[in-house]
C-alpha positions as CSV (number, residue, x, y, z in Angstrom):
1,X,-7.0,-7.1,-33.2
2,X,-8.9,-4.2,-31.8
3,X,-8.0,-0.8,-33.2
4,X,-7.1,2.0,-30.8
5,X,-9.6,4.8,-31.0
6,X,-8.1,8.3,-31.6
7,X,-9.9,10.5,-29.2
8,X,-8.1,13.6,-30.4
9,X,-9.5,13.0,-33.9
10,X,-13.0,12.9,-32.4
11,X,-12.4,16.2,-30.6
12,X,-10.7,17.9,-33.6
13,X,-12.3,21.2,-34.5
14,X,-15.3,20.6,-32.3
15,X,-16.4,22.8,-29.4
16,X,-15.9,21.5,-25.9
17,X,-18.4,22.1,-23.1
18,X,-17.4,24.4,-20.2
19,X,-16.3,22.8,-16.9
20,X,-19.6,24.0,-15.4
21,X,-21.7,22.4,-18.1
22,X,-19.5,19.3,-18.0
23,X,-20.6,18.8,-14.4
24,X,-24.3,18.7,-15.3
25,X,-24.4,14.9,-16.2
26,X,-22.5,14.1,-13.0
27,X,-25.1,16.2,-11.0
28,X,-27.9,14.3,-12.8
29,X,-26.2,11.0,-11.9
30,X,-25.7,12.1,-8.3
31,X,-29.4,13.2,-8.0
32,X,-30.7,9.9,-9.5
33,X,-28.4,7.9,-7.2
34,X,-29.6,9.7,-4.2
35,X,-33.2,8.8,-5.0
36,X,-32.3,5.2,-6.0
37,X,-30.4,4.6,-2.8
38,X,-33.3,6.0,-0.7
39,X,-35.7,3.6,-2.6
40,X,-33.6,0.4,-2.8
41,X,-31.2,0.8,0.0
42,X,-28.4,-1.8,0.0
43,X,-29.9,-3.4,-3.1
44,X,-29.0,-0.4,-5.2
45,X,-26.1,-2.3,-6.9
46,X,-28.5,-5.0,-8.1
47,X,-29.7,-2.7,-10.9
48,X,-30.7,0.7,-9.7
49,X,-27.2,2.2,-10.0
50,X,-26.9,0.7,-13.5
51,X,-30.1,2.4,-14.6
52,X,-28.9,5.7,-13.2
53,X,-25.6,5.4,-15.2
54,X,-27.3,4.6,-18.4
55,X,-29.8,7.5,-17.9
56,X,-26.9,9.9,-17.2
57,X,-25.2,8.5,-20.3
58,X,-28.2,9.3,-22.4
59,X,-28.3,12.8,-20.9
60,X,-24.7,13.3,-21.8
61,X,-25.2,12.1,-25.4
62,X,-28.2,14.5,-25.7
63,X,-26.1,17.5,-24.7
64,X,-23.2,16.5,-27.0
65,X,-25.3,15.8,-30.1
66,X,-27.7,18.8,-29.7
67,X,-25.2,21.4,-28.7
68,X,-21.6,20.3,-29.6
69,X,-21.8,18.7,-33.0
70,X,-21.0,15.1,-31.8
71,X,-22.3,12.2,-33.9
72,X,-23.6,9.0,-32.5
73,X,-20.6,7.3,-34.2
74,X,-18.3,9.3,-32.0
75,X,-20.1,8.0,-28.9
76,X,-20.2,4.5,-30.2
77,X,-16.4,4.4,-30.8
78,X,-15.6,5.7,-27.3
79,X,-18.0,3.4,-25.5
80,X,-16.7,0.3,-27.5
81,X,-13.1,1.3,-26.7
82,X,-13.9,1.8,-23.0
83,X,-15.7,-1.6,-22.7
84,X,-13.0,-3.4,-24.8
85,X,-10.3,-2.0,-22.6
86,X,-11.8,-3.8,-19.5
87,X,-12.3,-7.2,-21.2
88,X,-9.4,-8.8,-19.2
89,X,-10.7,-7.3,-16.0
90,X,-14.1,-8.8,-16.5
91,X,-12.6,-12.2,-17.0
92,X,-10.6,-11.7,-13.8
93,X,-13.7,-10.8,-12.0
94,X,-15.4,-14.0,-13.1
95,X,-12.4,-16.0,-12.0
96,X,-12.4,-14.2,-8.7
97,X,-16.0,-15.3,-8.1
98,X,-15.0,-18.9,-8.8
99,X,-11.9,-18.7,-6.6
100,X,-13.7,-17.2,-3.6
101,X,-16.2,-20.0,-3.8
102,X,-13.7,-22.8,-4.1
103,X,-11.4,-21.4,-1.3
104,X,-14.4,-21.4,1.0
105,X,-15.8,-24.8,0.2
106,X,-12.4,-26.6,0.1
107,X,-11.7,-25.3,3.6
108,X,-8.9,-22.7,3.1
109,X,-10.9,-19.8,4.5
110,X,-12.5,-21.7,7.4
111,X,-9.1,-23.1,8.4
112,X,-7.6,-19.6,8.5
113,X,-10.6,-18.4,10.6
114,X,-10.5,-21.4,12.8
115,X,-6.9,-20.9,13.8
116,X,-6.9,-17.1,13.6
117,X,-9.9,-16.5,15.9
118,X,-8.2,-18.5,18.7
119,X,-5.4,-16.0,19.0
120,X,-7.8,-13.5,20.5
121,X,-6.6,-12.3,23.9
122,X,-8.7,-9.9,25.9
123,X,-5.9,-7.4,26.3
124,X,-5.3,-7.5,22.5
125,X,-8.9,-7.9,21.4
126,X,-9.0,-4.8,19.2
127,X,-5.8,-5.4,17.4
128,X,-6.6,-9.1,17.0
129,X,-10.0,-8.2,15.6
130,X,-8.4,-5.9,13.0
131,X,-5.9,-8.5,12.0
132,X,-8.4,-11.3,11.8
133,X,-10.7,-9.2,9.6
134,X,-7.7,-8.2,7.5
135,X,-6.7,-11.9,6.9
136,X,-10.3,-12.9,6.1
137,X,-10.8,-10.0,3.7
138,X,-7.5,-10.7,1.9
139,X,-8.5,-14.3,1.5
140,X,-12.1,-13.5,0.3
141,X,-11.5,-10.2,-1.4
142,X,-14.7,-8.9,0.2
143,X,-15.0,-6.4,3.0
144,X,-18.8,-6.8,2.9
145,X,-18.7,-10.6,3.5
146,X,-16.0,-10.2,6.2
147,X,-18.1,-7.5,8.1
148,X,-21.4,-9.3,7.7
149,X,-20.0,-12.6,9.0
150,X,-16.9,-12.7,11.2
151,X,-17.4,-9.0,11.9
152,X,-20.7,-9.6,13.5
153,X,-19.3,-12.4,15.6
154,X,-16.4,-10.2,16.8
155,X,-18.8,-7.4,17.6
156,X,-20.7,-9.7,20.0
157,X,-17.4,-10.9,21.6
158,X,-16.2,-7.3,22.0
159,X,-19.4,-6.2,23.6
160,X,-19.3,-9.1,26.0
161,X,-15.7,-8.1,27.0
162,X,-16.8,-4.5,27.7
163,X,-15.5,-2.6,24.6
164,X,-17.5,0.3,23.2
165,X,-19.2,-0.6,19.9
166,X,-17.5,2.3,18.1
167,X,-14.1,0.9,18.9
168,X,-15.0,-2.6,17.9
169,X,-16.7,-1.6,14.6
170,X,-13.7,0.7,13.8
171,X,-11.3,-2.2,14.2
172,X,-13.6,-4.5,12.1
173,X,-14.0,-1.9,9.3
174,X,-10.3,-1.0,9.3
175,X,-9.2,-4.7,8.9
176,X,-11.9,-5.5,6.4
177,X,-11.0,-2.6,4.1
178,X,-7.3,-3.5,4.3
179,X,-8.1,-6.7,2.5
180,X,-10.6,-5.0,0.2
181,X,-7.8,-2.6,-0.9
182,X,-4.9,-5.1,-1.5
183,X,-6.4,-8.5,-2.2
184,X,-6.1,-9.8,-5.7
185,X,-9.6,-11.2,-5.2
186,X,-11.1,-7.8,-4.5
187,X,-13.2,-6.3,-7.3
188,X,-12.3,-2.8,-6.3
189,X,-8.6,-3.7,-6.5
190,X,-9.1,-5.2,-10.0
191,X,-11.3,-2.2,-11.0
192,X,-8.7,0.4,-9.9
193,X,-5.9,-1.4,-11.7
194,X,-7.9,-1.9,-14.9
195,X,-9.3,1.7,-15.0
196,X,-5.8,3.2,-14.7
197,X,-4.2,0.7,-17.0
198,X,-1.9,-0.9,-14.4
199,X,-1.0,-4.6,-14.2
200,X,-2.9,-6.1,-11.2
201,X,0.0,-7.4,-9.2
202,X,2.1,-4.3,-10.0
203,X,-0.8,-2.2,-8.6
204,X,-1.0,-4.3,-5.4
205,X,2.8,-4.2,-4.8
206,X,2.8,-0.4,-5.2
207,X,-0.2,-0.1,-2.8
208,X,1.9,-1.6,0.0
209,X,4.1,1.5,0.3
210,X,1.1,3.5,1.7
211,X,-1.1,0.6,2.9
212,X,1.4,-1.1,5.3
213,X,2.4,2.1,7.1
214,X,-1.2,3.1,7.5
215,X,-2.1,-0.4,8.9
216,X,0.9,-0.4,11.3
217,X,-0.2,3.0,12.7
218,X,-3.8,1.7,13.1
219,X,-2.6,-1.5,14.8
220,X,-0.5,0.4,17.3
221,X,-3.5,2.6,18.2
222,X,-5.8,-0.5,18.6
223,X,-3.1,-2.2,20.7
224,X,-2.8,0.7,23.1
225,X,-6.6,1.1,23.4
226,X,-7.1,-2.6,24.2
227,X,-4.5,-3.0,26.9
228,X,-6.7,-1.6,29.7
229,X,-9.6,-4.1,29.2
230,X,-10.3,-7.3,31.0
231,X,-11.9,-10.5,29.6
232,X,-15.5,-11.2,30.4
233,X,-16.4,-14.2,28.2
234,X,-14.8,-16.5,25.6
235,X,-18.0,-18.4,24.9
236,X,-18.6,-16.9,21.5
237,X,-15.1,-17.9,20.3
238,X,-15.7,-21.5,21.4
239,X,-19.1,-21.7,19.7
240,X,-17.7,-20.2,16.5
241,X,-14.6,-22.5,16.3
242,X,-16.8,-25.5,17.2
243,X,-19.2,-24.9,14.4
244,X,-16.4,-24.5,11.9
245,X,-14.7,-27.6,13.1
246,X,-17.9,-29.6,12.9
247,X,-18.7,-28.5,9.4
248,X,-15.3,-28.6,7.7
249,X,-12.3,-30.9,7.8
250,X,-9.9,-28.3,9.2
251,X,-6.3,-29.1,8.2
252,X,-3.0,-27.3,8.0
253,X,-2.4,-29.0,4.6
254,X,-5.1,-26.8,3.1
255,X,-2.6,-23.9,3.5
256,X,-0.8,-25.4,0.4
257,X,-3.4,-23.5,-1.7
258,X,-2.6,-19.9,-0.5
259,X,1.1,-20.7,-0.3
260,X,1.3,-21.8,-4.0
261,X,-0.9,-18.8,-4.9
262,X,1.6,-16.5,-3.2
263,X,4.4,-18.1,-5.0
264,X,2.7,-17.6,-8.4
265,X,2.1,-14.0,-7.5
266,X,5.8,-13.5,-6.4
267,X,6.9,-15.1,-9.7
268,X,4.7,-12.5,-11.6
269,X,2.6,-15.1,-13.3
270,X,-0.2,-13.3,-15.2
271,X,-3.3,-12.7,-13.1
272,X,-5.7,-14.9,-15.1
273,X,-3.3,-17.9,-15.1
274,X,-2.7,-17.4,-11.3
275,X,-6.4,-17.2,-10.5
276,X,-7.2,-20.2,-12.7
277,X,-4.4,-22.4,-11.3
278,X,-5.4,-21.5,-7.7
279,X,-9.0,-22.3,-8.4
280,X,-8.1,-25.6,-9.9
281,X,-5.9,-26.5,-6.9
282,X,-8.7,-25.5,-4.5
283,X,-11.2,-27.8,-6.4
284,X,-8.7,-30.7,-6.0
285,X,-8.4,-30.0,-2.3
286,X,-12.2,-29.9,-2.0
287,X,-12.5,-33.4,-3.4
288,X,-9.8,-34.6,-1.0
289,X,-10.8,-32.8,2.3
290,X,-14.4,-31.8,1.9
291,X,-16.2,-34.5,-0.3
292,X,-19.2,-34.5,2.0
293,X,-19.7,-30.8,1.4
294,X,-19.5,-31.2,-2.4
295,X,-22.2,-33.9,-2.1
296,X,-24.3,-31.7,0.0
297,X,-24.0,-28.9,-2.6
298,X,-24.7,-31.3,-5.4
299,X,-27.8,-32.8,-3.8
300,X,-29.0,-35.5,-6.2
301,X,-26.4,-37.8,-7.9
302,X,-24.1,-40.7,-7.2
303,X,-20.4,-41.4,-6.9
304,X,-17.8,-39.3,-8.7
305,X,-20.5,-37.5,-10.8
306,X,-21.9,-36.0,-7.6
307,X,-18.5,-34.6,-6.7
308,X,-18.2,-33.1,-10.2
309,X,-21.6,-31.6,-9.9
310,X,-20.8,-30.1,-6.5
311,X,-17.5,-28.7,-7.8
312,X,-19.2,-27.1,-10.8
313,X,-21.9,-25.6,-8.7
314,X,-19.3,-24.0,-6.4
315,X,-17.5,-22.5,-9.4
316,X,-20.4,-20.8,-11.1
317,X,-23.3,-20.6,-8.7
318,X,-24.4,-19.8,-5.1
319,X,-24.0,-22.3,-2.4
320,X,-25.7,-22.5,1.0
321,X,-24.6,-24.9,3.8
322,X,-26.1,-25.5,7.2
323,X,-23.5,-25.4,10.0
324,X,-26.1,-25.1,12.8
325,X,-25.0,-21.5,13.4
326,X,-26.6,-18.5,11.5
327,X,-23.4,-16.5,11.5
328,X,-21.4,-19.4,10.2
329,X,-24.1,-20.2,7.6
330,X,-23.7,-16.7,6.2
331,X,-20.0,-16.8,6.3
332,X,-19.6,-20.1,4.4
333,X,-22.2,-19.2,1.8
334,X,-20.6,-18.5,-1.6
335,X,-21.7,-16.7,-4.8
336,X,-19.4,-18.1,-7.5
337,X,-19.2,-16.5,-10.9
338,X,-22.8,-15.6,-10.9
339,X,-22.2,-13.4,-7.8
340,X,-20.0,-11.2,-9.8
341,X,-22.6,-10.3,-12.5
342,X,-23.9,-7.2,-10.7
343,X,-20.4,-5.8,-10.5
344,X,-19.7,-6.6,-14.1
345,X,-23.0,-5.1,-15.2
346,X,-22.2,-2.0,-13.2
347,X,-18.7,-1.6,-14.7
348,X,-20.1,-1.9,-18.2
349,X,-22.7,0.8,-17.6
350,X,-20.0,3.0,-16.0
351,X,-17.8,2.5,-19.0
352,X,-20.7,3.7,-21.2
353,X,-21.0,6.8,-19.0
354,X,-17.2,7.4,-19.1
355,X,-17.2,6.9,-22.9
356,X,-20.0,9.4,-23.4
357,X,-18.3,12.0,-21.1
358,X,-15.1,11.5,-23.1
359,X,-16.7,11.8,-26.6
360,X,-18.5,15.0,-25.6
361,X,-15.2,16.4,-24.3
362,X,-16.5,16.8,-20.7
363,X,-13.7,14.8,-19.1
364,X,-11.2,16.9,-21.0
365,X,-12.9,20.1,-19.8
366,X,-13.0,19.0,-16.1
367,X,-9.4,17.8,-16.1
368,X,-8.3,21.2,-17.5
369,X,-9.4,22.7,-14.2
370,X,-7.3,20.2,-12.2
371,X,-4.3,20.9,-14.4
372,X,-4.0,24.3,-12.7
373,X,-3.2,22.5,-9.4
374,X,-0.6,20.0,-10.7
375,X,2.6,21.9,-10.6
376,X,4.2,19.3,-8.3
377,X,3.6,15.7,-7.5
378,X,2.2,16.4,-4.1
379,X,-0.4,18.8,-5.6
380,X,-1.3,16.2,-8.3
381,X,-1.8,13.5,-5.7
382,X,-3.7,15.8,-3.4
383,X,-6.0,16.8,-6.2
384,X,-6.7,13.2,-7.0
385,X,-7.4,12.4,-3.3
386,X,-9.8,15.4,-3.1
387,X,-11.5,14.4,-6.4
388,X,-11.9,10.8,-5.2
389,X,-13.4,11.9,-1.9
390,X,-15.7,14.3,-3.8
391,X,-16.9,11.5,-6.0
392,X,-17.5,9.2,-3.0
393,X,-19.6,11.9,-1.4
394,X,-21.6,12.8,-4.5
395,X,-22.0,9.5,-6.4
396,X,-22.5,7.5,-3.2
397,X,-20.8,4.5,-4.8
398,X,-17.1,3.4,-4.7
399,X,-17.2,1.6,-8.0
400,X,-18.4,4.7,-9.9
401,X,-16.0,6.9,-7.9
402,X,-13.0,4.7,-8.9
403,X,-13.9,4.8,-12.6
404,X,-14.7,8.5,-12.8
405,X,-11.6,9.6,-10.8
406,X,-9.3,7.2,-12.7
407,X,-10.7,8.4,-16.1
408,X,-10.4,12.1,-15.1
409,X,-6.8,11.9,-14.1
410,X,-5.4,9.3,-16.5
411,X,-4.3,11.8,-19.1
412,X,-3.1,14.3,-16.5
413,X,-0.7,11.7,-15.0
414,X,0.5,10.7,-18.4
415,X,1.1,14.3,-19.4
416,X,3.0,15.0,-16.2
417,X,5.1,12.0,-16.8
418,X,4.0,9.8,-13.8
419,X,3.4,6.1,-13.9
420,X,-0.1,4.7,-14.0
421,X,0.6,2.8,-10.8
422,X,0.8,6.1,-8.9
423,X,-2.7,7.0,-10.1
424,X,-4.0,3.6,-9.3
425,X,-2.7,3.7,-5.7
426,X,-3.9,7.2,-5.1
427,X,-7.4,6.3,-6.4
428,X,-7.6,3.3,-4.0
429,X,-6.2,5.4,-1.1
430,X,-8.8,8.0,-1.7
431,X,-11.9,6.0,-2.7
432,X,-11.9,2.4,-1.6
433,X,-11.2,2.9,2.1
434,X,-13.2,6.1,2.6
435,X,-16.4,4.7,1.2
436,X,-17.6,3.1,4.5
437,X,-17.1,6.4,6.3
438,X,-19.9,8.2,4.3
439,X,-23.4,7.5,5.7
440,X,-25.2,7.8,2.4
441,X,-22.5,5.9,0.4
442,X,-23.6,2.3,-0.5
443,X,-20.7,1.0,1.7
444,X,-21.3,3.2,4.7
445,X,-25.0,2.4,4.6
446,X,-24.5,-1.3,4.3
447,X,-21.8,-1.6,7.0
448,X,-23.8,0.5,9.4
449,X,-26.9,-1.6,8.8
450,X,-25.1,-4.9,9.1
451,X,-23.2,-4.0,12.3
452,X,-26.1,-2.1,13.8
453,X,-23.7,0.7,14.6
454,X,-24.1,4.3,13.2
455,X,-21.5,5.4,10.7
456,X,-20.8,8.5,12.8
457,X,-20.3,6.2,15.8
458,X,-17.5,4.0,14.2
459,X,-16.1,6.7,11.9
460,X,-13.6,8.2,14.5
461,X,-12.2,4.7,15.2
462,X,-11.6,3.6,11.5
463,X,-8.0,4.7,11.7
464,X,-6.7,2.8,8.7
465,X,-9.5,4.2,6.5
466,X,-8.7,7.9,7.0
467,X,-4.9,7.5,7.5
468,X,-4.6,5.9,4.1
469,X,-5.4,9.0,2.0
470,X,-3.2,11.2,4.2
471,X,-0.4,8.6,3.8
472,X,-0.8,8.9,0.1
473,X,-0.3,12.6,0.2
474,X,2.6,12.2,2.6
475,X,4.5,9.8,0.4
476,X,4.0,12.1,-2.6
477,X,5.4,15.0,-0.5
478,X,8.6,13.1,0.4
479,X,8.8,11.5,-3.1
480,X,9.3,8.0,-1.8
481,X,9.2,5.4,-4.6
482,X,7.7,7.9,-7.0
483,X,9.4,7.9,-10.4
484,X,8.6,9.2,-13.9
485,X,7.0,6.9,-16.4
486,X,9.2,5.5,-19.2
487,X,9.3,7.3,-22.5
488,X,7.7,4.3,-24.3
489,X,4.5,4.8,-22.3
490,X,4.5,1.2,-21.2
491,X,5.5,1.7,-17.6
492,X,8.3,-0.7,-17.7
493,X,9.6,0.6,-14.3
494,X,6.2,0.0,-12.8
495,X,6.3,-3.7,-13.5
496,X,9.7,-4.2,-11.8
């Protein structure tokens, strides 16, 4: 059993850097990320960001060892503790990669898209676009995949119907980041929950108190905006559904998979068990409904062994199928467990940076500044939102921003007596959904490039994305569903 590291013992009788000096490693990280993003663009997460984090970690260690009497053993203990604390989250991320691949290949996601896209009515195009992207992103757990596939198709449909591209892109991004924020398959959702020490489904359930009202307001706005437009073409919809129908065996029986998954979630079955059982059920459905696709993925082989090979490849590797439509081909491509490795690598490197900042005392120094503004719950939440936005602006990456913001405020929330789920929700409200609104952020840069729409063009219409952090502050102001943590520190109330 892993021993809990006593950080207070590490800090005992040792000098702590000033808040200004404590910002130096963060500024080094931000500067390196700016150069890396300029060089690598959307491929930054494939290694560039990780190198930046490790370099900033080394810089932090150098300051601590040279000027503040920290030993390498102190850093080693904090880094090991940080990485050990996310062990479960890393397993969940691997299972998410497997689940997203199997849900796609077995036909669950294509069936949802097939029926969902046919509800589009010209007068309700914008609200339908937002809802469809929300459904797809919840099912896939990926805003990037949703925007790069179904989002592009909806952008073409919207343009054909005479909508301005800013409105269309705003509806797409709003819906896509709804799912990215609340889906148990989303790596940012898992990351926010694990960073703040909140059970995954407790985190998701608590998110709903700010996410649902924000989404309802956005849907009302999109509904009003779309009522004055007339239809010009439904050709894109027909082509999209035809391609899906030709490639997959579309069946309502496939909805058994998400229904059972929802039941497991409602029964509060542990995340790892839920994800494993859902993946196993999806594999069974794939052998029943999509055996030809499994054989196509397997390539060489005969009989049942070919199906086993195809299923295994779907679980751990990337798959690429030809549906005769470039947009569909990109949509139905999967990454499996291997597709999660860049995210896992990034998280491990970020944990090293967070451990070094903790061991040096820099996190403690920075949080002492925020403590001055935490007299009430609303000021605490507002400070967290402001910090999350600042990290998104400066680090240019939502993963790093989630980890840094969560680590900075974890002790403050505990000291003030608030549950970890409040911190987890505030971090997601402030970081996850605002990342695509920043042009130099990895999310903003990617979505702008994929859609071919400037970030500043779609920003005013991403209502869900900038209503969410405001809703978080509003809920704190009125005190709705905000309670103090239990005295045992285990957040029993948070798991109710």
